[in-house]
N, C-alpha and C positions, 0 to 999 in steps of 0.2 A: 483546617479553615475554620470551620464553625467556632471552635474554641479560642481561636485568635479574635474574631469577630464578637463572639459573645462577653469577651473580658475587655472591651475597649474602655467601658466605663471606669474598669478598678485600674487601668495602666494608660493613661494619657497618652503615654510615649509610642504604645502600639496603634493609636487610632489614624493608621494610613487607608487611603483607597485600597480596596481589594478587587480582584478581576479573577475570574474562573475561567482558563481557556482549555477548551476541549482538547485532548490528547489521544486519539487514536489511529492506528494504521489503516483500520477499516474504513474511515470518511463517511461513517453511517450516522452520524448524530444528527439529530434532527435540529434544526435552525441555524445550521452552519454550513458554510460552502466547504470550507477547507479545514483540516486538524492538522495541528503541528506534527504528529506522528507519521500522518500519510505523506506529507512532504519529504520530511527526512526518508522514510522507506522507500520512495520513489527515487529518491536522489541514489541510495545505495544500489537499489535494482539496477539502474542505469549503468552504473559504473561497473557492477558484475557483470551485467550483459555485454559490455563493451568489449570486455575482457575475453569473454567467451566467444563473442564473434570473431577476434583475431585468432583465436584458436580454431574455430570451426573453419574460416576460410583456409588457413595452412592446412589443415587435415582434411579438408573437402568433406564434412560430415555435417549432420543435422544434428542439433541439439535441442531437446526440450527443458524449458526452465519452469521451475513451479515457484510460484511466491506466496507470501503469506496472505491473510486477508479472510479467513475462514468463509462464511457464507457469502460474503460480499467480493464480488468481482471486480471493483475498484481499480485495485493496484493492478492486476492482470491487464485488463484494459488499457490503462494510461501509460503503463510500461510498455506494452506491445506496441503503443501508437508512437511512443516517444524512440523507441529503439529501430523501428520499422520490422517487427515481427510479420511472418508470413501467415500464420494462423494465433488466434486467441482463442483460448478455450476458457468458458466463464460458468462458475459454478451456477449461475441463474439458469443457465441453458441446459444445465445436467449433462455431464460429460458420461460416457459409457465407452466399456471396450470395443464394441463396434463400430461406433461413429469416429473413434480415434483411429482404429486401423482402416477405416475407408479414407479417411483425409491424410493420413499419413504416407500411404502408399502411391498416392495420386502424382 
């Protein structure tokens, strides 16, 4: 992108407006409300969870779904809200095995 911008004077044909769009599934980029990758990842997660829910209802089982996002719980929280999850564990809250066991057996 920088090379294209820096050579505008040499090649007038490439003198076009440039826009940088944030693309990250974490959606933790400063100065932006939503990034392209986060929306795409959220749509994929919702599609996958809808299929998992159909299997869970038919088999009368509980499923745990882990989503990407590193140390940012945005995808976990928003996908949990969008799909009607009963519990959402966020990396910001810190998840440990005793906490998981106490909430999963209730």
